[in-house]
TORVEX-542240 format. One record per atom (N, C-alpha, C): atom name; residue in three letters; x, y, z; residue number from 0. Coordinates in pm, whole numbers, plus 50000, padded with zeros to 5 digits. Layout:
<filums>
FILUM   kemar   kemi       u       v       w   palum
FILUM      CA    ALA       X       Y       Z     NUM
...
</filums>
This chain:
<filums>
FILUM   kemar   kemi       u       v       w   palum
FILUM       N    MET   50085   49884   50000       0
FILUM      CA    MET   50005   50000   50000       0
FILUM       C    MET   50095   50125   50001       0
FILUM       N    ALA   50061   50213   49912       1
FILUM      CA    ALA   50136   50334   49900       1
FILUM       C    ALA   50116   50429   50021       1
FILUM       N    PRO   50215   50502   50064       2
FILUM      CA    PRO   50193   50596   50175       2
FILUM       C    PRO   50104   50711   50132       2
FILUM       N    VAL   50038   50776   50237       3
FILUM      CA    VAL   49961   50890   50203       3
FILUM       C    VAL   50065   51008   50199       3
FILUM       N    VAL   50061   51078   50083       4
FILUM      CA    VAL   50158   51183   50053       4
FILUM       C    VAL   50106   51314   50134       4
FILUM       N    PRO   50202   51373   50199       5
FILUM      CA    PRO   50170   51494   50273       5
FILUM       C    PRO   50118   51611   50186       5
FILUM       N    THR   50035   51692   50240       6
FILUM      CA    THR   49991   51819   50172       6
FILUM       C    THR   50115   51896   50136       6
FILUM       N    ASN   50115   51956   50012       7
FILUM      CA    ASN   50219   52037   49960       7
FILUM       C    ASN   50343   51959   49917       7
FILUM       N    TRP   50325   51828   49901       8
FILUM      CA    TRP   50440   51746   49853       8
FILUM       C    TRP   50468   51768   49716       8
FILUM       N    PRO   50593   51789   49671       9
FILUM      CA    PRO   50627   51813   49533       9
FILUM       C    PRO   50605   51692   49446       9
FILUM       N    SER   50535   51702   49335      10
FILUM      CA    SER   50503   51588   49248      10
FILUM       C    SER   50627   51528   49181      10
FILUM       N    SER   50739   51602   49179      11
FILUM      CA    SER   50861   51555   49121      11
FILUM       C    SER   50950   51466   49210      11
FILUM       N    VAL   50907   51450   49336      12
FILUM      CA    VAL   50981   51374   49431      12
FILUM       C    VAL   50896   51257   49489      12
FILUM       N    ILE   50955   51143   49494      13
FILUM      CA    ILE   50882   51027   49548      13
FILUM       C    ILE   50880   51024   49697      13
FILUM       N    TYR   50768   51026   49761      14
FILUM      CA    TYR   50758   51032   49902      14
FILUM       C    TYR   50786   50888   49954      14
FILUM       N    THR   50880   50881   50054      15
FILUM      CA    THR   50918   50755   50112      15
FILUM       C    THR   50913   50757   50258      15
FILUM       N    GLN   50883   50641   50317      16
FILUM      CA    GLN   50881   50626   50467      16
FILUM       C    GLN   50996   50539   50516      16
FILUM       N    THR   51080   50497   50420      17
FILUM      CA    THR   51200   50413   50460      17
FILUM       C    THR   51315   50467   50367      17
FILUM       N    ASN   51438   50433   50410      18
FILUM      CA    ASN   51551   50472   50320      18
FILUM       C    ASN   51560   50373   50209      18
FILUM       N    ILE   51610   50423   50089      19
FILUM      CA    ILE   51636   50342   49972      19
FILUM       C    ILE   51787   50328   49965      19
FILUM       N    TYR   51840   50208   49942      20
FILUM      CA    TYR   51984   50188   49944      20
FILUM       C    TYR   52039   50159   49800      20
FILUM       N    SER   52162   50227   49780      21
FILUM      CA    SER   52231   50204   49656      21
FILUM       C    SER   52269   50062   49643      21
FILUM       N    LYS   52277   50010   49515      22
FILUM      CA    LYS   52320   49874   49491      22
FILUM       C    LYS   52468   49862   49499      22
FILUM       N    SER   52537   49973   49516      23
FILUM      CA    SER   52684   49974   49520      23
FILUM       C    SER   52744   49935   49654      23
FILUM       N    PHE   52666   49922   49756      24
FILUM      CA    PHE   52721   49886   49889      24
FILUM       C    PHE   52767   49738   49889      24
FILUM       N    SER   52878   49721   49961      25
FILUM      CA    SER   52924   49578   49981      25
FILUM       C    SER   52840   49526   50103      25
FILUM       N    PRO   52843   49394   50119      26
FILUM      CA    PRO   52773   49337   50236      26
FILUM       C    PRO   52823   49391   50368      26
FILUM       N    ASP   52962   49417   50376      27
FILUM      CA    ASP   53020   49473   50504      27
FILUM       C    ASP   52970   49619   50528      27
FILUM       N    GLN   52958   49696   50422      28
FILUM      CA    GLN   52909   49833   50441      28
FILUM       C    GLN   52764   49833   50482      28
FILUM       N    LEU   52686   49747   50425      29
FILUM      CA    LEU   52547   49730   50466      29
FILUM       C    LEU   52532   49692   50609      29
FILUM       N    GLN   52618   49603   50651      30
FILUM      CA    GLN   52617   49560   50795      30
FILUM       C    GLN   52653   49673   50884      30
FILUM       N    SER   52754   49753   50844      31
FILUM      CA    SER   52785   49868   50924      31
FILUM       C    SER   52668   49973   50936      31
FILUM       N    LEU   52586   49976   50842      32
FILUM      CA    LEU   52468   50067   50835      32
FILUM       C    LEU   52346   50002   50901      32
FILUM       N    GLY   52356   49876   50947      33
FILUM      CA    GLY   52252   49805   51014      33
FILUM       C    GLY   52147   49750   50911      33
FILUM       N    ARG   52194   49729   50787      34
FILUM      CA    ARG   52106   49686   50681      34
FILUM       C    ARG   52172   49566   50609      34
FILUM       N    ALA   52227   49467   50693      35
FILUM      CA    ALA   52283   49354   50629      35
FILUM       C    ALA   52190   49271   50544      35
FILUM       N    ASN   52062   49273   50581      36
FILUM      CA    ASN   51963   49206   50503      36
FILUM       C    ASN   51858   49308   50452      36
FILUM       N    LEU   51876   49348   50326      37
FILUM      CA    LEU   51789   49444   50270      37
FILUM       C    LEU   51649   49388   50245      37
FILUM       N    GLN   51645   49254   50246      38
FILUM      CA    GLN   51516   49189   50220      38
FILUM       C    GLN   51419   49202   50347      38
FILUM       N    LYS   51484   49220   50462      39
FILUM      CA    LYS   51405   49231   50581      39
FILUM       C    LYS   51349   49379   50589      39
FILUM       N    PRO   51220   49390   50577      40
FILUM      CA    PRO   51163   49526   50574      40
FILUM       C    PRO   51176   49597   50712      40
FILUM       N    LEU   51191   49721   50710      41
FILUM      CA    LEU   51197   49796   50835      41
FILUM       C    LEU   51056   49853   50850      41
FILUM       N    LYS   51022   49889   50978      42
FILUM      CA    LYS   50896   49957   51005      42
FILUM       C    LYS   50905   50096   50945      42
FILUM       N    PRO   50805   50132   50854      43
FILUM      CA    PRO   50815   50263   50793      43
FILUM       C    PRO   50797   50376   50894      43
FILUM       N    GLN   50856   50485   50866      44
FILUM      CA    GLN   50836   50607   50949      44
FILUM       C    GLN   50693   50660   50918      44
FILUM       N    PRO   50616   50680   51020      45
FILUM      CA    PRO   50483   50731   50988      45
FILUM       C    PRO   50488   50875   50940      45
FILUM       N    PRO   50378   50915   50877      46
FILUM      CA    PRO   50376   51059   50830      46
FILUM       C    PRO   50397   51150   50951      46
FILUM       N    ALA   50461   51260   50928      47
FILUM      CA    ALA   50493   51358   51037      47
FILUM       C    ALA   50367   51412   51096      47
FILUM       N    LYS   50369   51415   51227      48
FILUM      CA    LYS   50256   51479   51303      48
FILUM       C    LYS   50311   51607   51376      48
FILUM       N    LEU   50433   51616   51394      49
FILUM      CA    LEU   50495   51729   51475      49
FILUM       C    LEU   50524   51846   51382      49
FILUM       N    VAL   50532   51823   51254      50
FILUM      CA    VAL   50565   51932   51158      50
FILUM       C    VAL   50478   51914   51034      50
FILUM       N    LYS   50463   52023   50961      51
FILUM      CA    LYS   50394   52015   50833      51
FILUM       C    LYS   50456   52109   50730      51
FILUM       N    ILE   50443   52074   50604      52
FILUM      CA    ILE   50495   52141   50493      52
FILUM       C    ILE   50404   52259   50465      52
FILUM       N    LYS   50459   52377   50447      53
FILUM      CA    LYS   50385   52500   50410      53
FILUM       C    LYS   50459   52579   50308      53
FILUM       N    PRO   50387   52645   50221      54
FILUM      CA    PRO   50457   52736   50127      54
FILUM       C    PRO   50509   52858   50201      54
FILUM       N    ILE   50623   52908   50154      55
FILUM      CA    ILE   50686   53029   50204      55
FILUM       C    ILE   50635   53146   50115      55
FILUM       N    THR   50561   53237   50175      56
FILUM      CA    THR   50503   53352   50104      56
FILUM       C    THR   50561   53486   50140      56
FILUM       N    ASP   50640   53495   50242      57
FILUM      CA    ASP   50703   53615   50288      57
FILUM       C    ASP   50816   53659   50185      57
FILUM       N    PRO   50794   53775   50116      58
FILUM      CA    PRO   50896   53812   50018      58
FILUM       C    PRO   51036   53832   50077      58
FILUM       N    SER   51050   53857   50207      59
FILUM      CA    SER   51191   53879   50259      59
FILUM       C    SER   51255   53739   50299      59
FILUM       N    HIS   51183   53635   50292      60
FILUM      CA    HIS   51239   53499   50323      60
FILUM       C    HIS   51320   53452   50207      60
FILUM       N    PRO   51441   53401   50226      61
FILUM      CA    PRO   51526   53352   50122      61
FILUM       C    PRO   51464   53243   50033      61
FILUM       N    ALA   51371   53172   50091      62
FILUM      CA    ALA   51302   53053   50015      62
FILUM       C    ALA   51166   53101   49970      62
FILUM       N    CYS   51137   53224   49959      63
FILUM      CA    CYS   51004   53267   49916      63
FILUM       C    CYS   50968   53202   49785      63
FILUM       N    GLY   50847   53148   49775      64
FILUM      CA    GLY   50797   53074   49661      64
FILUM       C    GLY   50829   52929   49666      64
FILUM       N    GLN   50897   52886   49764      65
FILUM      CA    GLN   50922   52743   49786      65
FILUM       C    GLN   50849   52696   49913      65
FILUM       N    PHE   50904   52593   49980      66
FILUM      CA    PHE   50833   52540   50097      66
FILUM       C    PHE   50926   52535   50218      66
FILUM       N    GLY   50868   52526   50333      67
FILUM      CA    GLY   50939   52508   50460      67
FILUM       C    GLY   50867   52410   50550      67
FILUM       N    LEU   50927   52373   50660      68
FILUM      CA    LEU   50868   52280   50753      68
FILUM       C    LEU   50838   52358   50878      68
FILUM       N    PHE   50715   52345   50933      69
FILUM      CA    PHE   50670   52425   51047      69
FILUM       C    PHE   50612   52335   51152      69
FILUM       N    ALA   50639   52376   51282      70
FILUM      CA    ALA   50586   52296   51392      70
FILUM       C    ALA   50431   52306   51405      70
FILUM       N    THR   50373   52190   51426      71
FILUM      CA    THR   50227   52182   51442      71
FILUM       C    THR   50189   52195   51587      71
FILUM       N    GLN   50289   52192   51675      72
FILUM      CA    GLN   50266   52205   51820      72
FILUM       C    GLN   50398   52248   51887      72
FILUM       N    LYS   50396   52283   52013      73
FILUM      CA    LYS   50518   52314   52083      73
FILUM       C    LYS   50606   52197   52089      73
FILUM       N    LEU   50737   52214   52051      74
FILUM      CA    LEU   50834   52106   52049      74
FILUM       C    LEU   50934   52132   52163      74
FILUM       N    PRO   50951   52042   52257      75
FILUM      CA    PRO   51040   52062   52366      75
FILUM       C    PRO   51192   52053   52326      75
FILUM       N    PRO   51281   52128   52396      76
FILUM      CA    PRO   51421   52115   52368      76
FILUM       C    PRO   51467   51968   52368      76
FILUM       N    LYS   51563   51939   52273      77
FILUM      CA    LYS   51632   51810   52255      77
FILUM       C    LYS   51530   51697   52226      77
FILUM       N    SER   51422   51723   52177      78
FILUM      CA    SER   51324   51616   52136      78
FILUM       C    SER   51340   51582   51990      78
FILUM       N    HIS   51309   51454   51958      79
FILUM      CA    HIS   51318   51410   51817      79
FILUM       C    HIS   51190   51457   51745      79
FILUM       N    ILE   51214   51498   51625      80
FILUM      CA    ILE   51107   51547   51535      80
FILUM       C    ILE   51076   51445   51428      80
FILUM       N    ILE   51181   51402   51342      81
FILUM      CA    ILE   51159   51320   51233      81
FILUM       C    ILE   51295   51273   51187      81
FILUM       N    ASP   51293   51161   51112      82
FILUM      CA    ASP   51420   51114   51049      82
FILUM       C    ASP   51431   51168   50908      82
FILUM       N    TYR   51552   51200   50860      83
FILUM      CA    TYR   51578   51244   50723      83
FILUM       C    TYR   51596   51119   50641      83
FILUM       N    LEU   51502   51096   50558      84
FILUM      CA    LEU   51504   50968   50474      84
FILUM       C    LEU   51523   51000   50327      84
FILUM       N    GLY   51588   50906   50253      85
FILUM      CA    GLY   51606   50932   50110      85
FILUM       C    GLY   51690   50810   50059      85
FILUM       N    TYR   51768   50848   49958      86
FILUM      CA    TYR   51857   50752   49893      86
FILUM       C    TYR   51992   50743   49964      86
FILUM       N    VAL   52023   50632   50027      87
FILUM      CA    VAL   52146   50618   50102      87
FILUM       C    VAL   52252   50560   49995      87
FILUM       N    HIS   52360   50635   49989      88
FILUM      CA    HIS   52465   50600   49886      88
FILUM       C    HIS   52600   50631   49939      88
FILUM       N    LEU   52699   50579   49863      89
FILUM      CA    LEU   52836   50615   49888      89
FILUM       C    LEU   52866   50759   49850      89
FILUM       N    VAL   52948   50828   49922      90
FILUM      CA    VAL   52978   50969   49884      90
FILUM       C    VAL   53030   50981   49741      90
FILUM       N    SER   53107   50876   49702      91
FILUM      CA    SER   53156   50873   49557      91
FILUM       C    SER   53047   50875   49457      91
FILUM       N    GLU   52927   50850   49495      92
FILUM      CA    GLU   52812   50847   49398      92
FILUM       C    GLU   52727   50973   49412      92
FILUM       N    SER   52772   51068   49490      93
FILUM      CA    SER   52696   51195   49514      93
FILUM       C    SER   52669   51269   49391      93
FILUM       N    ASP   52549   51322   49377      94
FILUM      CA    ASP   52511   51410   49272      94
FILUM       C    ASP   52550   51552   49310      94
FILUM       N    VAL   52646   51609   49251      95
FILUM      CA    VAL   52699   51748   49289      95
FILUM       C    VAL   52595   51851   49268      95
FILUM       N    THR   52485   51828   49195      96
FILUM      CA    THR   52384   51928   49173      96
FILUM       C    THR   52272   51920   49274      96
FILUM       N    SER   52274   51820   49365      97
FILUM      CA    SER   52177   51801   49463      97
FILUM       C    SER   52186   51894   49582      97
FILUM       N    ASP   52077   51961   49621      98
FILUM      CA    ASP   52077   52046   49740      98
FILUM       C    ASP   52021   51967   49864      98
FILUM       N    TYR   52001   51836   49845      99
FILUM      CA    TYR   51937   51754   49947      99
FILUM       C    TYR   52021   51641   50000      99
FILUM       N    ASP   52154   51646   49970     100
FILUM      CA    ASP   52245   51541   50003     100
FILUM       C    ASP   52325   51578   50130     100
FILUM       N    ILE   52310   51499   50235     101
FILUM      CA    ILE   52384   51517   50361     101
FILUM       C    ILE   52461   51396   50398     101
FILUM       N    THR   52565   51414   50474     102
FILUM      CA    THR   52650   51306   50516     102
FILUM       C    THR   52578   51230   50628     102
FILUM       N    LEU   52578   51098   50619     103
FILUM      CA    LEU   52527   51008   50716     103
FILUM       C    LEU   52636   50963   50803     103
FILUM       N    ASP   52750   50915   50747     104
FILUM      CA    ASP   52867   50866   50819     104
FILUM       C    ASP   52991   50899   50743     104
FILUM       N    GLY   53064   50998   50786     105
FILUM      CA    GLY   53182   51037   50718     105
FILUM       C    GLY   53290   50942   50711     105
FILUM       N    ASP   53306   50858   50817     106
FILUM      CA    ASP   53407   50757   50826     106
FILUM       C    ASP   53380   50650   50723     106
FILUM       N    LEU   53253   50614   50704     107
FILUM      CA    LEU   53217   50514   50601     107
FILUM       C    LEU   53202   50572   50466     107
FILUM       N    GLY   53199   50696   50458     108
FILUM      CA    GLY   53186   50765   50319     108
FILUM       C    GLY   53042   50738   50273     108
FILUM       N    VAL   52937   50764   50357     109
FILUM      CA    VAL   52794   50740   50325     109
FILUM       C    VAL   52715   50866   50347     109
FILUM       N    ALA   52624   50887   50246     110
FILUM      CA    ALA   52540   51002   50254     110
FILUM       C    ALA   52390   50965   50227     110
FILUM       N    ILE   52300   51064   50250     111
FILUM      CA    ILE   52163   51044   50214     111
FILUM       C    ILE   52119   51158   50126     111
FILUM       N    ASP   52062   51133   50014     112
FILUM      CA    ASP   52012   51225   49920     112
FILUM       C    ASP   51860   51222   49909     112
FILUM       N    ALA   51791   51331   49933     113
FILUM      CA    ALA   51645   51332   49931     113
FILUM       C    ALA   51601   51417   49813     113
FILUM       N    ALA   51682   51427   49707     114
FILUM      CA    ALA   51641   51504   49592     114
FILUM       C    ALA   51533   51438   49511     114
FILUM       N    LYS   51544   51300   49498     115
FILUM      CA    LYS   51436   51223   49415     115
FILUM       C    LYS   51355   51138   49507     115
FILUM       N    TRP   51399   51099   49622     116
FILUM      CA    TRP   51314   51026   49715     116
FILUM       C    TRP   51337   51089   49859     116
FILUM       N    GLY   51232   51111   49931     117
FILUM      CA    GLY   51248   51179   50064     117
FILUM       C    GLY   51122   51182   50138     117
FILUM       N    CYS   51133   51251   50250     118
FILUM      CA    CYS   51015   51266   50341     118
FILUM       C    CYS   51010   51412   50381     118
FILUM       N    GLU   50924   51446   50470     119
FILUM      CA    GLU   50900   51588   50513     119
FILUM       C    GLU   51032   51658   50548     119
FILUM       N    ALA   51126   51592   50605     120
FILUM      CA    ALA   51254   51648   50654     120
FILUM       C    ALA   51324   51722   50545     120
FILUM       N    ARG   51301   51682   50416     121
FILUM      CA    ARG   51376   51749   50305     121
FILUM       C    ARG   51333   51892   50294     121
FILUM       N    MET   51226   51933   50359     122
FILUM      CA    MET   51176   52067   50344     122
FILUM       C    MET   51236   52165   50446     122
FILUM       N    ILE   51329   52119   50530     123
FILUM      CA    ILE   51391   52212   50625     123
FILUM       C    ILE   51488   52305   50556     123
FILUM       N    ASN   51465   52439   50576     124
FILUM      CA    ASN   51549   52536   50521     124
FILUM       C    ASN   51660   52572   50620     124
FILUM       N    ASP   51762   52634   50556     125
FILUM      CA    ASP   51871   52691   50638     125
FILUM       C    ASP   51825   52816   50707     125
FILUM       N    TYR   51883   52838   50828     126
FILUM      CA    TYR   51836   52947   50910     126
FILUM       C    TYR   51881   53085   50863     126
FILUM       N    ARG   51983   53091   50779     127
FILUM      CA    ARG   52039   53225   50737     127
FILUM       C    ARG   51927   53304   50663     127
FILUM       N    GLY   51911   53426   50712     128
FILUM      CA    GLY   51814   53516   50652     128
FILUM       C    GLY   51673   53490   50704     128
FILUM       N    VAL   51660   53388   50801     129
FILUM      CA    VAL   51525   53353   50853     129
FILUM       C    VAL   51524   53378   51006     129
FILUM       N    LYS   51626   53324   51075     130
FILUM      CA    LYS   51633   53323   51218     130
FILUM       C    LYS   51778   53367   51256     130
FILUM       N    GLU   51786   53399   51385     131
FILUM      CA    GLU   51925   53441   51438     131
FILUM       C    GLU   52013   53319   51435     131
FILUM       N    ARG   51955   53200   51469     132
FILUM      CA    ARG   52035   53080   51474     132
FILUM       C    ARG   51942   52961   51447     132
FILUM       N    PRO   52002   52842   51408     133
FILUM      CA    PRO   51918   52722   51383     133
FILUM       C    PRO   51848   52683   51514     133
FILUM       N    ASN   51731   52622   51495     134
FILUM      CA    ASN   51651   52569   51605     134
FILUM       C    ASN   51645   52422   51603     134
FILUM       N    VAL   51704   52359   51503     135
FILUM      CA    VAL   51713   52209   51501     135
FILUM       C    VAL   51855   52165   51457     135
FILUM       N    ILE   51885   52045   51486     136
FILUM      CA    ILE   52019   51987   51445     136
FILUM       C    ILE   51990   51853   51380     136
FILUM       N    PHE   52086   51810   51297     137
FILUM      CA    PHE   52092   51672   51242     137
FILUM       C    PHE   52189   51594   51329     137
FILUM       N    GLU   52137   51475   51363     138
FILUM      CA    GLU   52228   51388   51446     138
FILUM       C    GLU   52184   51249   51424     138
FILUM       N    ASN   52286   51155   51414     139
FILUM      CA    ASN   52255   51013   51387     139
FILUM       C    ASN   52183   50951   51505     139
FILUM       N    ARG   52109   50846   51468     140
FILUM      CA    ARG   52039   50764   51570     140
FILUM       C    ARG   52021   50627   51505     140
FILUM       N    ILE   51991   50524   51591     141
FILUM      CA    ILE   51968   50387   51545     141
FILUM       C    ILE   51822   50359   51556     141
FILUM       N    VAL   51764   50311   51450     142
FILUM      CA    VAL   51619   50274   51450     142
FILUM       C    VAL   51608   50129   51398     142
FILUM       N    GLY   51571   50036   51490     143
FILUM      CA    GLY   51557   49897   51447     143
FILUM       C    GLY   51682   49841   51391     143
FILUM       N    GLY   51805   49885   51448     144
FILUM      CA    GLY   51933   49846   51405     144
FILUM       C    GLY   51993   49924   51288     144
FILUM       N    GLU   51909   50011   51222     145
FILUM      CA    GLU   51955   50087   51105     145
FILUM       C    GLU   52007   50224   51155     145
FILUM       N    LEU   52117   50263   51094     146
FILUM      CA    LEU   52170   50394   51118     146
FILUM       C    LEU   52092   50492   51038     146
FILUM       N    ARG   52042   50597   51106     147
FILUM      CA    ARG   51966   50702   51042     147
FILUM       C    ARG   52014   50836   51081     147
FILUM       N    MET   51973   50937   50993     148
FILUM      CA    MET   51998   51082   51029     148
FILUM       C    MET   51863   51128   51083     148
FILUM       N    ALA   51873   51187   51203     149
FILUM      CA    ALA   51751   51242   51268     149
FILUM       C    ALA   51751   51388   51284     149
FILUM       N    VAL   51642   51449   51291     150
FILUM      CA    VAL   51619   51591   51318     150
FILUM       C    VAL   51576   51602   51457     150
FILUM       N    TRP   51650   51684   51539     151
FILUM      CA    TRP   51629   51706   51683     151
FILUM       C    TRP   51609   51850   51709     151
FILUM       N    VAL   51522   51882   51798     152
FILUM      CA    VAL   51510   52028   51850     152
FILUM       C    VAL   51641   52058   51919     152
FILUM       N    GLY   51684   52181   51902     153
FILUM      CA    GLY   51808   52230   51971     153
FILUM       C    GLY   51783   52260   52112     153
FILUM       N    GLY   51853   52356   52171     154
FILUM      CA    GLY   51846   52372   52315     154
FILUM       C    GLY   51727   52459   52365     154
FILUM       N    LYS   51645   52512   52271     155
FILUM      CA    LYS   51530   52589   52310     155
FILUM       C    LYS   51402   52540   52242     155
FILUM       N    GLU   51287   52545   52309     156
FILUM      CA    GLU   51167   52494   52252     156
FILUM       C    GLU   51134   52568   52118     156
FILUM       N    ILE   51067   52497   52035     157
FILUM      CA    ILE   51011   52559   51910     157
FILUM       C    ILE   50861   52577   51936     157
FILUM       N    LYS   50813   52693   51905     158
FILUM      CA    LYS   50676   52730   51928     158
FILUM       C    LYS   50587   52670   51809     158
FILUM       N    LYS   50465   52644   51845     159
FILUM      CA    LYS   50368   52608   51745     159
FILUM       C    LYS   50366   52707   51628     159
FILUM       N    GLY   50370   52661   51509     160
FILUM      CA    GLY   50367   52754   51386     160
FILUM       C    GLY   50506   52808   51353     160
FILUM       N    GLU   50606   52787   51430     161
FILUM      CA    GLU   50739   52831   51399     161
FILUM       C    GLU   50806   52751   51293     161
FILUM       N    GLU   50881   52813   51205     162
FILUM      CA    GLU   50959   52734   51106     162
FILUM       C    GLU   51075   52660   51165     162
FILUM       N    VAL   51100   52537   51121     163
FILUM      CA    VAL   51208   52450   51166     163
FILUM       C    VAL   51325   52480   51074     163
FILUM       N    CYS   51438   52526   51127     164
FILUM      CA    CYS   51551   52567   51045     164
FILUM       C    CYS   51675   52506   51097     164
FILUM       N    VAL   51772   52467   51012     165
FILUM      CA    VAL   51895   52412   51054     165
FILUM       C    VAL   52008   52484   50984     165
FILUM       N    SER   52132   52458   51026     166
FILUM      CA    SER   52242   52518   50959     166
FILUM       C    SER   52289   52416   50846     166
FILUM       N    TYR   52284   52454   50728     167
FILUM      CA    TYR   52331   52366   50613     167
FILUM       C    TYR   52480   52352   50620     167
FILUM       N    GLY   52551   52440   50690     168
FILUM      CA    GLY   52700   52437   50704     168
FILUM       C    GLY   52768   52517   50602     168
FILUM       N    LYS   52892   52555   50634     169
FILUM      CA    LYS   52972   52641   50541     169
FILUM       C    LYS   52995   52568   50405     169
FILUM       N    GLY   53016   52436   50422     170
FILUM      CA    GLY   53051   52361   50297     170
FILUM       C    GLY   52941   52367   50191     170
FILUM       N    PHE   52814   52365   50234     171
FILUM      CA    PHE   52702   52380   50147     171
FILUM       C    PHE   52704   52515   50068     171
FILUM       N    TRP   52727   52626   50141     172
FILUM      CA    TRP   52730   52758   50077     172
FILUM       C    TRP   52855   52780   49998     172
FILUM       N    LYS   52968   52728   50047     173
FILUM      CA    LYS   53096   52737   49976     173
FILUM       C    LYS   53085   52670   49840     173
FILUM       N    ALA   53026   52560   49835     174
FILUM      CA    ALA   53015   52485   49708     174
FILUM       C    ALA   52926   52557   49605     174
FILUM       N    ARG   52834   52644   49655     175
FILUM      CA    ARG   52745   52715   49562     175
FILUM       C    ARG   52806   52851   49513     175
FILUM       N    TYR   52893   52910   49591     176
FILUM      CA    TYR   52938   53045   49561     176
FILUM       C    TYR   53087   53055   49532     176
FILUM       N    ASP   53157   52937   49515     177
FILUM      CA    ASP   53300   52940   49475     177
FILUM       C    ASP   53313   52930   49324     177
</filums>
């Protein structure tokens, strides 16, 4: 059964509730990621309840005309919001044109790209030009044995209706403006 696609989901992106793995991984690499047996299905991530996708209409917002992710309720500090899901691949396979590729494990040389497959977490904007500082962070966690990238509230609560923003990092911006 196909998942219910969230409101405002882009038609050009396949909505997924589990990670999709590159065929380039060796059995040892898959084991390191907690996916030694790709045939064993993982419990899908349910549709997000803590956040929702909304269009950005404020002309002063750097992502005006695009979308952002907003809290549907008060989110306490250091709480889990959602996992960042997409195409898990070797860094050597990265699409240099993707704005949705993040490192999952630098030592293993593994990243997740949500350009073609993803979940609500792909809608998180960078904080620059929006907030004084990011209000969420990306941090690894293990779910059912699988290594995942999770989105966590930072040190201060996020108010209902507030946009969820992260720091994309200097490397993201340097790659675009060098």
